[in-house]
PDB file of N, CA, C and O in Angstrom:
ATOM      1  N   MET A   1       0.851  -1.173   0.000  1.00  0.00           N
ATOM      2  CA  MET A   1       0.000   0.000   0.000  1.00  0.00           C
ATOM      3  C   MET A   1       0.897   1.235   0.000  1.00  0.00           C
ATOM      4  O   MET A   1       1.703   1.430   0.909  1.00  0.00           O
ATOM      5  N   ALA A   2       0.747   2.049  -1.012  1.00  0.00           N
ATOM      6  CA  ALA A   2       1.544   3.269  -1.137  1.00  0.00           C
ATOM      7  C   ALA A   2       0.976   4.355  -0.220  1.00  0.00           C
ATOM      8  O   ALA A   2      -0.221   4.361   0.064  1.00  0.00           O
ATOM      9  N   PRO A   3       1.827   5.272   0.243  1.00  0.00           N
ATOM     10  CA  PRO A   3       1.324   6.370   1.091  1.00  0.00           C
ATOM     11  C   PRO A   3       0.239   7.189   0.401  1.00  0.00           C
ATOM     12  O   PRO A   3      -0.669   7.687   1.067  1.00  0.00           O
ATOM     13  N   ARG A   4       0.315   7.338  -0.915  1.00  0.00           N
ATOM     14  CA  ARG A   4      -0.707   8.094  -1.633  1.00  0.00           C
ATOM     15  C   ARG A   4      -2.069   7.414  -1.511  1.00  0.00           C
ATOM     16  O   ARG A   4      -3.091   8.091  -1.404  1.00  0.00           O
ATOM     17  N   ASP A   5      -2.089   6.076  -1.526  1.00  0.00           N
ATOM     18  CA  ASP A   5      -3.352   5.354  -1.381  1.00  0.00           C
ATOM     19  C   ASP A   5      -3.971   5.608  -0.012  1.00  0.00           C
ATOM     20  O   ASP A   5      -5.192   5.706   0.113  1.00  0.00           O
ATOM     21  N   LEU A   6      -3.139   5.713   1.002  1.00  0.00           N
ATOM     22  CA  LEU A   6      -3.631   5.991   2.343  1.00  0.00           C
ATOM     23  C   LEU A   6      -4.264   7.380   2.408  1.00  0.00           C
ATOM     24  O   LEU A   6      -5.325   7.553   3.009  1.00  0.00           O
ATOM     25  N   VAL A   7      -3.622   8.358   1.797  1.00  0.00           N
ATOM     26  CA  VAL A   7      -4.139   9.727   1.795  1.00  0.00           C
ATOM     27  C   VAL A   7      -5.402   9.827   0.948  1.00  0.00           C
ATOM     28  O   VAL A   7      -6.328  10.552   1.311  1.00  0.00           O
ATOM     29  N   ASP A   8      -5.455   9.111  -0.175  1.00  0.00           N
ATOM     30  CA  ASP A   8      -6.637   9.149  -1.033  1.00  0.00           C
ATOM     31  C   ASP A   8      -7.868   8.585  -0.333  1.00  0.00           C
ATOM     32  O   ASP A   8      -8.994   8.949  -0.670  1.00  0.00           O
ATOM     33  N   GLY A   9      -7.661   7.701   0.638  1.00  0.00           N
ATOM     34  CA  GLY A   9      -8.777   7.104   1.356  1.00  0.00           C
ATOM     35  C   GLY A   9      -9.362   8.003   2.429  1.00  0.00           C
ATOM     36  O   GLY A   9     -10.431   7.707   2.963  1.00  0.00           O
ATOM     37  N   LEU A  10      -8.683   9.097   2.758  1.00  0.00           N
ATOM     38  CA  LEU A  10      -9.172   9.997   3.800  1.00  0.00           C
ATOM     39  C   LEU A  10     -10.229  10.946   3.254  1.00  0.00           C
ATOM     40  O   LEU A  10     -10.221  11.307   2.077  1.00  0.00           O
ATOM     41  N   SER A  11     -11.125  11.332   4.124  1.00  0.00           N
ATOM     42  CA  SER A  11     -12.125  12.324   3.734  1.00  0.00           C
ATOM     43  C   SER A  11     -11.471  13.698   3.685  1.00  0.00           C
ATOM     44  O   SER A  11     -10.387  13.877   4.240  1.00  0.00           O
ATOM     45  N   PRO A  12     -12.099  14.667   3.039  1.00  0.00           N
ATOM     46  CA  PRO A  12     -11.517  16.019   3.000  1.00  0.00           C
ATOM     47  C   PRO A  12     -11.324  16.618   4.391  1.00  0.00           C
ATOM     48  O   PRO A  12     -10.355  17.342   4.618  1.00  0.00           O
ATOM     49  N   TYR A  13     -12.224  16.330   5.317  1.00  0.00           N
ATOM     50  CA  TYR A  13     -12.087  16.848   6.678  1.00  0.00           C
ATOM     51  C   TYR A  13     -10.905  16.216   7.406  1.00  0.00           C
ATOM     52  O   TYR A  13     -10.218  16.882   8.181  1.00  0.00           O
ATOM     53  N   ALA A  14     -10.671  14.930   7.155  1.00  0.00           N
ATOM     54  CA  ALA A  14      -9.521  14.261   7.765  1.00  0.00           C
ATOM     55  C   ALA A  14      -8.215  14.797   7.192  1.00  0.00           C
ATOM     56  O   ALA A  14      -7.231  14.933   7.919  1.00  0.00           O
ATOM     57  N   ARG A  15      -8.197  15.099   5.911  1.00  0.00           N
ATOM     58  CA  ARG A  15      -7.007  15.695   5.304  1.00  0.00           C
ATOM     59  C   ARG A  15      -6.731  17.060   5.903  1.00  0.00           C
ATOM     60  O   ARG A  15      -5.585  17.397   6.202  1.00  0.00           O
ATOM     61  N   LEU A  16      -7.777  17.840   6.077  1.00  0.00           N
ATOM     62  CA  LEU A  16      -7.616  19.161   6.686  1.00  0.00           C
ATOM     63  C   LEU A  16      -7.113  19.040   8.117  1.00  0.00           C
ATOM     64  O   LEU A  16      -6.253  19.811   8.542  1.00  0.00           O
ATOM     65  N   ALA A  17      -7.640  18.087   8.853  1.00  0.00           N
ATOM     66  CA  ALA A  17      -7.219  17.900  10.247  1.00  0.00           C
ATOM     67  C   ALA A  17      -5.756  17.488  10.333  1.00  0.00           C
ATOM     68  O   ALA A  17      -5.038  17.961  11.214  1.00  0.00           O
ATOM     69  N   THR A  18      -5.297  16.612   9.431  1.00  0.00           N
ATOM     70  CA  THR A  18      -3.898  16.199   9.474  1.00  0.00           C
ATOM     71  C   THR A  18      -2.952  17.329   9.082  1.00  0.00           C
ATOM     72  O   THR A  18      -1.775  17.302   9.443  1.00  0.00           O
ATOM     73  N   ALA A  19      -3.451  18.315   8.350  1.00  0.00           N
ATOM     74  CA  ALA A  19      -2.614  19.456   7.979  1.00  0.00           C
ATOM     75  C   ALA A  19      -2.598  20.518   9.068  1.00  0.00           C
ATOM     76  O   ALA A  19      -1.552  21.104   9.350  1.00  0.00           O
ATOM     77  N   VAL A  20      -3.761  20.773   9.688  1.00  0.00           N
ATOM     78  CA  VAL A  20      -3.899  21.900  10.608  1.00  0.00           C
ATOM     79  C   VAL A  20      -3.594  21.518  12.051  1.00  0.00           C
ATOM     80  O   VAL A  20      -3.016  22.319  12.786  1.00  0.00           O
ATOM     81  N   LEU A  21      -3.964  20.327  12.467  1.00  0.00           N
ATOM     82  CA  LEU A  21      -3.863  19.945  13.871  1.00  0.00           C
ATOM     83  C   LEU A  21      -2.441  20.035  14.443  1.00  0.00           C
ATOM     84  O   LEU A  21      -2.284  20.555  15.548  1.00  0.00           O
ATOM     85  N   PRO A  22      -1.402  19.559  13.754  1.00  0.00           N
ATOM     86  CA  PRO A  22      -0.052  19.708  14.335  1.00  0.00           C
ATOM     87  C   PRO A  22       0.339  21.175  14.552  1.00  0.00           C
ATOM     88  O   PRO A  22       0.978  21.500  15.553  1.00  0.00           O
ATOM     89  N   PHE A  23      -0.033  22.052  13.633  1.00  0.00           N
ATOM     90  CA  PHE A  23       0.283  23.466  13.793  1.00  0.00           C
ATOM     91  C   PHE A  23      -0.472  24.064  14.973  1.00  0.00           C
ATOM     92  O   PHE A  23       0.093  24.841  15.743  1.00  0.00           O
ATOM     93  N   VAL A  24      -1.728  23.712  15.118  1.00  0.00           N
ATOM     94  CA  VAL A  24      -2.536  24.229  16.238  1.00  0.00           C
ATOM     95  C   VAL A  24      -1.969  23.725  17.565  1.00  0.00           C
ATOM     96  O   VAL A  24      -1.911  24.481  18.535  1.00  0.00           O
ATOM     97  N   VAL A  25      -1.557  22.475  17.618  1.00  0.00           N
ATOM     98  CA  VAL A  25      -0.957  21.929  18.838  1.00  0.00           C
ATOM     99  C   VAL A  25       0.317  22.693  19.183  1.00  0.00           C
ATOM    100  O   VAL A  25       0.566  22.987  20.353  1.00  0.00           O
ATOM    101  N   CYS A  26       1.117  23.013  18.184  1.00  0.00           N
ATOM    102  CA  CYS A  26       2.349  23.776  18.428  1.00  0.00           C
ATOM    103  C   CYS A  26       2.049  25.175  18.959  1.00  0.00           C
ATOM    104  O   CYS A  26       2.746  25.662  19.849  1.00  0.00           O
ATOM    105  N   VAL A  27       1.028  25.819  18.426  1.00  0.00           N
ATOM    106  CA  VAL A  27       0.651  27.148  18.907  1.00  0.00           C
ATOM    107  C   VAL A  27       0.165  27.074  20.348  1.00  0.00           C
ATOM    108  O   VAL A  27       0.521  27.923  21.166  1.00  0.00           O
ATOM    109  N   VAL A  28      -0.639  26.075  20.664  1.00  0.00           N
ATOM    110  CA  VAL A  28      -1.131  25.912  22.030  1.00  0.00           C
ATOM    111  C   VAL A  28       0.032  25.641  22.991  1.00  0.00           C
ATOM    112  O   VAL A  28       0.075  26.198  24.087  1.00  0.00           O
ATOM    113  N   LEU A  29       0.966  24.791  22.580  1.00  0.00           N
ATOM    114  CA  LEU A  29       2.141  24.538  23.418  1.00  0.00           C
ATOM    115  C   LEU A  29       2.955  25.809  23.628  1.00  0.00           C
ATOM    116  O   LEU A  29       3.513  26.024  24.704  1.00  0.00           O
ATOM    117  N   ARG A  30       3.020  26.641  22.611  1.00  0.00           N
ATOM    118  CA  ARG A  30       3.760  27.908  22.742  1.00  0.00           C
ATOM    119  C   ARG A  30       3.111  28.794  23.800  1.00  0.00           C
ATOM    120  O   ARG A  30       3.806  29.431  24.590  1.00  0.00           O
ATOM    121  N   PHE A  31       1.768  28.835  23.816  1.00  0.00           N
ATOM    122  CA  PHE A  31       1.060  29.623  24.829  1.00  0.00           C
ATOM    123  C   PHE A  31       1.224  29.028  26.226  1.00  0.00           C
ATOM    124  O   PHE A  31       1.379  29.763  27.202  1.00  0.00           O
ATOM    125  N   ILE A  32       1.191  27.706  26.321  1.00  0.00           N
ATOM    126  CA  ILE A  32       1.270  27.054  27.626  1.00  0.00           C
ATOM    127  C   ILE A  32       2.699  27.098  28.183  1.00  0.00           C
ATOM    128  O   ILE A  32       2.899  27.461  29.343  1.00  0.00           O
ATOM    129  N   LEU A  33       3.680  26.735  27.370  1.00  0.00           N
ATOM    130  CA  LEU A  33       5.060  26.628  27.836  1.00  0.00           C
ATOM    131  C   LEU A  33       5.841  27.932  27.746  1.00  0.00           C
ATOM    132  O   LEU A  33       6.901  28.067  28.356  1.00  0.00           O
ATOM    133  N   GLY A  34       5.327  28.878  26.998  1.00  0.00           N
ATOM    134  CA  GLY A  34       6.032  30.144  26.849  1.00  0.00           C
ATOM    135  C   GLY A  34       7.041  30.090  25.716  1.00  0.00           C
ATOM    136  O   GLY A  34       7.190  29.079  25.031  1.00  0.00           O
ATOM    137  N   LYS A  35       7.728  31.211  25.542  1.00  0.00           N
ATOM    138  CA  LYS A  35       8.690  31.322  24.456  1.00  0.00           C
ATOM    139  C   LYS A  35      10.002  30.655  24.864  1.00  0.00           C
ATOM    140  O   LYS A  35      10.654  31.061  25.826  1.00  0.00           O
ATOM    141  N   SER A  36      10.369  29.625  24.109  1.00  0.00           N
ATOM    142  CA  SER A  36      11.637  28.945  24.339  1.00  0.00           C
ATOM    143  C   SER A  36      12.144  28.420  22.998  1.00  0.00           C
ATOM    144  O   SER A  36      11.455  28.495  21.981  1.00  0.00           O
ATOM    145  N   ARG A  37      13.338  27.898  23.021  1.00  0.00           N
ATOM    146  CA  ARG A  37      13.912  27.370  21.786  1.00  0.00           C
ATOM    147  C   ARG A  37      13.123  26.150  21.300  1.00  0.00           C
ATOM    148  O   ARG A  37      12.907  25.984  20.099  1.00  0.00           O
ATOM    149  N   LEU A  38      12.695  25.298  22.238  1.00  0.00           N
ATOM    150  CA  LEU A  38      11.930  24.102  21.874  1.00  0.00           C
ATOM    151  C   LEU A  38      10.609  24.475  21.216  1.00  0.00           C
ATOM    152  O   LEU A  38      10.271  23.944  20.158  1.00  0.00           O
ATOM    153  N   THR A  39       9.868  25.373  21.827  1.00  0.00           N
ATOM    154  CA  THR A  39       8.570  25.743  21.252  1.00  0.00           C
ATOM    155  C   THR A  39       8.754  26.493  19.936  1.00  0.00           C
ATOM    156  O   THR A  39       7.907  26.403  19.048  1.00  0.00           O
ATOM    157  N   GLY A  40       9.850  27.230  19.806  1.00  0.00           N
ATOM    158  CA  GLY A  40      10.136  27.892  18.535  1.00  0.00           C
ATOM    159  C   GLY A  40      10.367  26.899  17.416  1.00  0.00           C
ATOM    160  O   GLY A  40       9.848  27.065  16.313  1.00  0.00           O
ATOM    161  N   TRP A  41      11.162  25.844  17.704  1.00  0.00           N
ATOM    162  CA  TRP A  41      11.408  24.809  16.713  1.00  0.00           C
ATOM    163  C   TRP A  41      10.133  24.029  16.396  1.00  0.00           C
ATOM    164  O   TRP A  41       9.866  23.709  15.238  1.00  0.00           O
ATOM    165  N   LEU A  42       9.353  23.727  17.427  1.00  0.00           N
ATOM    166  CA  LEU A  42       8.100  23.003  17.187  1.00  0.00           C
ATOM    167  C   LEU A  42       7.150  23.829  16.326  1.00  0.00           C
ATOM    168  O   LEU A  42       6.483  23.292  15.441  1.00  0.00           O
ATOM    169  N   LEU A  43       7.089  25.116  16.583  1.00  0.00           N
ATOM    170  CA  LEU A  43       6.232  25.997  15.792  1.00  0.00           C
ATOM    171  C   LEU A  43       6.720  26.057  14.346  1.00  0.00           C
ATOM    172  O   LEU A  43       5.915  26.050  13.415  1.00  0.00           O
ATOM    173  N   THR A  44       8.029  26.115  14.162  1.00  0.00           N
ATOM    174  CA  THR A  44       8.584  26.122  12.807  1.00  0.00           C
ATOM    175  C   THR A  44       8.267  24.819  12.086  1.00  0.00           C
ATOM    176  O   THR A  44       7.854  24.838  10.926  1.00  0.00           O
ATOM    177  N   LEU A  45       8.454  23.690  12.758  1.00  0.00           N
ATOM    178  CA  LEU A  45       8.145  22.396  12.141  1.00  0.00           C
ATOM    179  C   LEU A  45       6.654  22.257  11.838  1.00  0.00           C
ATOM    180  O   LEU A  45       6.278  21.720  10.795  1.00  0.00           O
ATOM    181  N   GLY A  46       5.810  22.738  12.745  1.00  0.00           N
ATOM    182  CA  GLY A  46       4.372  22.690  12.504  1.00  0.00           C
ATOM    183  C   GLY A  46       3.968  23.541  11.312  1.00  0.00           C
ATOM    184  O   GLY A  46       3.102  23.146  10.532  1.00  0.00           O
ATOM    185  N   LEU A  47       4.588  24.705  11.166  1.00  0.00           N
ATOM    186  CA  LEU A  47       4.292  25.568  10.030  1.00  0.00           C
ATOM    187  C   LEU A  47       4.776  24.956   8.720  1.00  0.00           C
ATOM    188  O   LEU A  47       4.083  25.031   7.705  1.00  0.00           O
ATOM    189  N   VAL A  48       5.951  24.355   8.738  1.00  0.00           N
ATOM    190  CA  VAL A  48       6.468  23.697   7.537  1.00  0.00           C
ATOM    191  C   VAL A  48       5.566  22.535   7.145  1.00  0.00           C
ATOM    192  O   VAL A  48       5.288  22.338   5.962  1.00  0.00           O
ATOM    193  N   TRP A  49       5.110  21.770   8.119  1.00  0.00           N
ATOM    194  CA  TRP A  49       4.188  20.654   7.847  1.00  0.00           C
ATOM    195  C   TRP A  49       2.903  21.170   7.206  1.00  0.00           C
ATOM    196  O   TRP A  49       2.414  20.588   6.237  1.00  0.00           O
ATOM    197  N   PHE A  50       2.353  22.264   7.745  1.00  0.00           N
ATOM    198  CA  PHE A  50       1.127  22.847   7.209  1.00  0.00           C
ATOM    199  C   PHE A  50       1.337  23.317   5.774  1.00  0.00           C
ATOM    200  O   PHE A  50       0.506  23.048   4.907  1.00  0.00           O
ATOM    201  N   ILE A  51       2.434  24.014   5.517  1.00  0.00           N
ATOM    202  CA  ILE A  51       2.704  24.523   4.169  1.00  0.00           C
ATOM    203  C   ILE A  51       2.913  23.377   3.185  1.00  0.00           C
ATOM    204  O   ILE A  51       2.416  23.425   2.060  1.00  0.00           O
ATOM    205  N   MET A  52       3.643  22.352   3.600  1.00  0.00           N
ATOM    206  CA  MET A  52       3.852  21.199   2.717  1.00  0.00           C
ATOM    207  C   MET A  52       2.536  20.524   2.375  1.00  0.00           C
ATOM    208  O   MET A  52       2.320  20.122   1.231  1.00  0.00           O
ATOM    209  N   ASN A  53       1.660  20.397   3.354  1.00  0.00           N
ATOM    210  CA  ASN A  53       0.363  19.779   3.094  1.00  0.00           C
ATOM    211  C   ASN A  53      -0.475  20.612   2.148  1.00  0.00           C
ATOM    212  O   ASN A  53      -1.166  20.066   1.288  1.00  0.00           O
ATOM    213  N   MET A  54      -0.424  21.923   2.294  1.00  0.00           N
ATOM    214  CA  MET A  54      -1.228  22.776   1.428  1.00  0.00           C
ATOM    215  C   MET A  54      -0.673  22.818   0.008  1.00  0.00           C
ATOM    216  O   MET A  54      -1.442  22.847  -0.952  1.00  0.00           O
ATOM    217  N   LEU A  55       0.642  22.820  -0.138  1.00  0.00           N
ATOM    218  CA  LEU A  55       1.234  22.906  -1.468  1.00  0.00           C
ATOM    219  C   LEU A  55       1.214  21.583  -2.221  1.00  0.00           C
ATOM    220  O   LEU A  55       1.127  21.564  -3.449  1.00  0.00           O
ATOM    221  N   MET A  56       1.293  20.487  -1.493  1.00  0.00           N
ATOM    222  CA  MET A  56       1.376  19.193  -2.156  1.00  0.00           C
ATOM    223  C   MET A  56       0.102  18.368  -2.018  1.00  0.00           C
ATOM    224  O   MET A  56       0.123  17.160  -2.252  1.00  0.00           O
ATOM    225  N   ALA A  57      -0.984  18.990  -1.650  1.00  0.00           N
ATOM    226  CA  ALA A  57      -2.240  18.254  -1.484  1.00  0.00           C
ATOM    227  C   ALA A  57      -2.758  17.799  -2.853  1.00  0.00           C
ATOM    228  O   ALA A  57      -2.865  18.604  -3.778  1.00  0.00           O
ATOM    229  N   PRO A  58      -3.071  16.537  -2.974  1.00  0.00           N
ATOM    230  CA  PRO A  58      -3.606  16.047  -4.254  1.00  0.00           C
ATOM    231  C   PRO A  58      -5.107  16.338  -4.368  1.00  0.00           C
ATOM    232  O   PRO A  58      -5.939  15.511  -3.994  1.00  0.00           O
ATOM    233  N   TYR A  59      -5.435  17.511  -4.883  1.00  0.00           N
ATOM    234  CA  TYR A  59      -6.846  17.895  -4.975  1.00  0.00           C
ATOM    235  C   TYR A  59      -7.586  17.075  -6.009  1.00  0.00           C
ATOM    236  O   TYR A  59      -8.689  16.599  -5.741  1.00  0.00           O
ATOM    237  N   SER A  60      -7.014  16.902  -7.167  1.00  0.00           N
ATOM    238  CA  SER A  60      -7.676  16.130  -8.213  1.00  0.00           C
ATOM    239  C   SER A  60      -6.615  15.584  -9.154  1.00  0.00           C
ATOM    240  O   SER A  60      -5.462  16.016  -9.136  1.00  0.00           O
ATOM    241  N   ALA A  61      -7.023  14.636  -9.966  1.00  0.00           N
ATOM    242  CA  ALA A  61      -6.075  14.046 -10.925  1.00  0.00           C
ATOM    243  C   ALA A  61      -5.631  15.086 -11.942  1.00  0.00           C
ATOM    244  O   ALA A  61      -4.472  15.087 -12.355  1.00  0.00           O
ATOM    245  N   GLY A  62      -6.529  15.966 -12.349  1.00  0.00           N
ATOM    246  CA  GLY A  62      -6.173  17.007 -13.308  1.00  0.00           C
ATOM    247  C   GLY A  62      -5.152  17.973 -12.758  1.00  0.00           C
ATOM    248  O   GLY A  62      -4.212  18.353 -13.455  1.00  0.00           O
ATOM    249  N   LEU A  63      -5.332  18.376 -11.506  1.00  0.00           N
ATOM    250  CA  LEU A  63      -4.378  19.291 -10.879  1.00  0.00           C
ATOM    251  C   LEU A  63      -3.020  18.622 -10.702  1.00  0.00           C
ATOM    252  O   LEU A  63      -1.982  19.247 -10.918  1.00  0.00           O
ATOM    253  N   ARG A  64      -3.029  17.364 -10.312  1.00  0.00           N
ATOM    254  CA  ARG A  64      -1.764  16.640 -10.179  1.00  0.00           C
ATOM    255  C   ARG A  64      -1.028  16.582 -11.512  1.00  0.00           C
ATOM    256  O   ARG A  64       0.191  16.750 -11.555  1.00  0.00           O
ATOM    257  N   GLN A  65      -1.758  16.346 -12.597  1.00  0.00           N
ATOM    258  CA  GLN A  65      -1.136  16.283 -13.924  1.00  0.00           C
ATOM    259  C   GLN A  65      -0.579  17.646 -14.327  1.00  0.00           C
ATOM    260  O   GLN A  65       0.494  17.721 -14.924  1.00  0.00           O
ATOM    261  N   GLU A  66      -1.296  18.719 -14.008  1.00  0.00           N
ATOM    262  CA  GLU A  66      -0.793  20.052 -14.310  1.00  0.00           C
ATOM    263  C   GLU A  66       0.491  20.351 -13.557  1.00  0.00           C
ATOM    264  O   GLU A  66       1.406  20.955 -14.117  1.00  0.00           O
ATOM    265  N   VAL A  67       0.577  19.940 -12.297  1.00  0.00           N
ATOM    266  CA  VAL A  67       1.797  20.156 -11.508  1.00  0.00           C
ATOM    267  C   VAL A  67       2.946  19.354 -12.113  1.00  0.00           C
ATOM    268  O   VAL A  67       4.057  19.871 -12.228  1.00  0.00           O
ATOM    269  N   VAL A  68       2.706  18.119 -12.495  1.00  0.00           N
ATOM    270  CA  VAL A  68       3.746  17.295 -13.114  1.00  0.00           C
ATOM    271  C   VAL A  68       4.215  17.938 -14.416  1.00  0.00           C
ATOM    272  O   VAL A  68       5.414  17.978 -14.691  1.00  0.00           O
ATOM    273  N   ASN A  69       3.278  18.438 -15.218  1.00  0.00           N
ATOM    274  CA  ASN A  69       3.649  19.086 -16.476  1.00  0.00           C
ATOM    275  C   ASN A  69       4.445  20.354 -16.228  1.00  0.00           C
ATOM    276  O   ASN A  69       5.397  20.639 -16.955  1.00  0.00           O
ATOM    277  N   LEU A  70       4.070  21.119 -15.214  1.00  0.00           N
ATOM    278  CA  LEU A  70       4.767  22.358 -14.894  1.00  0.00           C
ATOM    279  C   LEU A  70       6.195  22.078 -14.423  1.00  0.00           C
ATOM    280  O   LEU A  70       7.135  22.763 -14.828  1.00  0.00           O
ATOM    281  N   VAL A  71       6.350  21.073 -13.572  1.00  0.00           N
ATOM    282  CA  VAL A  71       7.681  20.716 -13.091  1.00  0.00           C
ATOM    283  C   VAL A  71       8.519  20.193 -14.259  1.00  0.00           C
ATOM    284  O   VAL A  71       9.699  20.528 -14.366  1.00  0.00           O
ATOM    285  N   GLY A  72       7.937  19.391 -15.119  1.00  0.00           N
ATOM    286  CA  GLY A  72       8.650  18.885 -16.298  1.00  0.00           C
ATOM    287  C   GLY A  72       9.056  19.994 -17.238  1.00  0.00           C
ATOM    288  O   GLY A  72      10.090  19.903 -17.900  1.00  0.00           O
ATOM    289  N   HIS A  73       8.255  21.041 -17.303  1.00  0.00           N
ATOM    290  CA  HIS A  73       8.563  22.186 -18.157  1.00  0.00           C
ATOM    291  C   HIS A  73       9.780  22.950 -17.622  1.00  0.00           C
ATOM    292  O   HIS A  73      10.596  23.441 -18.402  1.00  0.00           O
ATOM    293  N   TRP A  74       9.900  23.048 -16.314  1.00  0.00           N
ATOM    294  CA  TRP A  74      11.011  23.786 -15.691  1.00  0.00           C
ATOM    295  C   TRP A  74      12.310  22.994 -15.751  1.00  0.00           C
ATOM    296  O   TRP A  74      13.389  23.580 -15.825  1.00  0.00           O
ATOM    297  N   LEU A  75      12.217  21.676 -15.721  1.00  0.00           N
ATOM    298  CA  LEU A  75      13.435  20.858 -15.708  1.00  0.00           C
ATOM    299  C   LEU A  75      13.835  20.511 -17.068  1.00  0.00           C
ATOM    300  O   LEU A  75      14.839  19.825 -17.260  1.00  0.00           O
TER     301      LEU A  75
END
């Protein structure tokens, strides 16, 4: 089972939760624990995870093909 198959089986709400929830947890930890190097790194990692999910989300087969064509055009 490929990781893409696992993601394709999720509902849109579950996909949104897997993208947003780690970032929200990091923000809450920042409020609870205060400003420190650990919470700063966790917040950075949570933000990177959120951005990666938003940029690489497979919305549809057509959009995926357009991204592949665009990357192929640049390379």
